[in-house]
C-alpha positions as CSV (number, residue, x, y, z in Angstrom):
1,M,116.2,94.2,119.1
2,S,118.1,95.7,122.6
3,I,116.8,97.1,125.4
4,K,118.1,99.9,125.1
5,I,116.6,100.4,121.2
6,S,113.0,99.1,122.5
7,R,113.9,102.0,125.1
8,A,114.6,104.3,122.0
9,F,111.6,103.9,120.4
10,E,109.7,104.3,123.6
11,K,110.8,107.6,124.2
12,A,110.6,108.9,120.9
13,G,107.2,108.1,120.4
14,I,107.3,105.6,118.4
15,P,104.1,103.0,117.6
16,N,105.2,99.6,118.0
17,M,104.6,98.6,114.1
18,P,107.4,96.7,113.1
19,M,107.1,97.7,109.6
20,V,107.9,101.4,111.1
21,R,110.6,100.3,113.3
22,R,112.0,97.8,110.8
23,H,111.9,101.0,108.2
24,I,113.9,103.2,110.8
25,L,115.9,100.7,112.2
26,D,117.3,100.4,108.6
27,S,117.7,104.3,108.2
28,L,119.6,104.0,112.2
29,K,121.8,101.9,110.5
30,K,122.8,103.8,107.4
31,T,123.9,107.2,109.9
32,G,126.6,105.1,111.1
33,A,126.4,106.0,114.3
34,D,128.0,103.9,117.3
35,L,124.8,102.9,119.0
36,E,127.0,100.8,121.8
37,K,128.3,104.1,122.8
38,L,125.4,106.5,123.4
39,S,122.5,106.5,125.8
40,S,118.6,105.2,124.6
41,T,117.8,108.9,125.2
42,E,120.4,109.8,122.4
43,I,118.9,107.1,120.3
44,S,115.9,108.0,120.9
45,Y,116.7,112.0,119.4
46,I,118.4,110.5,116.4
47,I,114.8,107.6,115.7
48,K,112.6,110.6,116.2
49,G,114.6,112.8,113.9
50,L,114.5,110.2,111.3
51,H,111.3,109.8,111.8
52,I,110.0,113.1,111.5
53,G,112.3,113.4,108.3
54,Y,110.5,110.7,106.5
55,H,106.5,111.9,107.4
56,D,108.1,115.6,106.5
57,A,109.2,113.8,103.0
58,K,105.7,111.8,103.0
59,G,103.7,114.7,103.6
60,S,105.1,116.5,100.4
61,Q,104.2,113.6,98.4
62,Q,100.4,113.1,97.1
63,A,100.4,109.9,97.5
64,D,102.5,106.8,97.7
65,Y,102.2,103.3,97.0
66,M,103.9,100.8,99.6
67,A,104.2,97.8,98.3
68,D,106.0,95.9,101.0
69,M,103.6,97.3,103.9
70,D,100.3,96.8,101.4
71,C,99.1,100.2,101.5
72,V,99.1,103.5,100.1
73,W,100.6,107.2,101.8
74,I,98.0,109.8,101.0
75,G,99.5,112.9,101.3
76,G,98.3,116.6,100.5
77,G,96.7,117.6,103.7
78,V,95.1,113.9,104.2
79,E,98.3,112.2,105.9
80,K,97.0,109.1,106.3
81,L,98.5,105.2,105.3
82,I,95.9,103.5,104.0
83,P,95.7,99.7,104.0
84,I,95.2,98.3,99.9
85,P,92.2,96.1,100.8
86,A,90.3,98.9,102.2
87,L,90.8,100.9,99.3
88,K,89.3,98.0,97.3
89,S,85.6,97.6,99.4
90,I,85.0,101.3,98.0
91,E,81.7,100.8,96.3
92,T,81.0,103.5,93.7
93,T,77.4,104.5,92.6
94,V,77.1,106.9,89.5
95,T,73.7,108.9,89.8
96,Y,73.3,111.9,87.9
97,E,71.7,115.5,89.0
98,K,69.9,118.0,86.9
99,I,71.0,121.8,87.8
100,N,70.2,124.6,85.5
101,N,69.0,122.6,82.8
102,Q,72.5,120.8,82.6
103,N,73.1,116.8,83.9
104,W,75.6,116.4,86.2
105,K,77.1,113.1,86.5
106,V,77.8,112.9,90.7
107,T,79.6,109.8,92.1
108,H,79.0,108.4,95.5
109,Y,81.6,107.0,97.4
110,K,81.2,104.6,99.9
111,M,83.5,102.5,102.3
112,D,82.8,100.3,105.1
113,F,86.4,99.1,105.8
114,A,87.7,97.8,109.8
115,E,91.3,96.7,110.2
116,R,92.2,94.7,113.3
117,A,96.0,94.6,114.6
């Protein structure tokens, strides 16, 4: 990645996550823009637009399995990227409670997961 493109990512506020940047670079290439003729600031606006569009589209989805990143995007107001190992670490416990003379099944979820990057 060139210094100009690296600066553009910094100006656009894109985190230094290789998978995210690779995805944006792939999309940037599809625009057909002549990046050599653009400044890092101009490129940063394109990058930021791609990033916003991506997250807006993701936000409209309820969930999306992303095999290439080994995670699941949860939309629907949660707006989080959750690693598959974190989801696999969820423990469930089922109990029953009597409420108004009816038995209710109660499922408790517990997750203890730490990711180091």
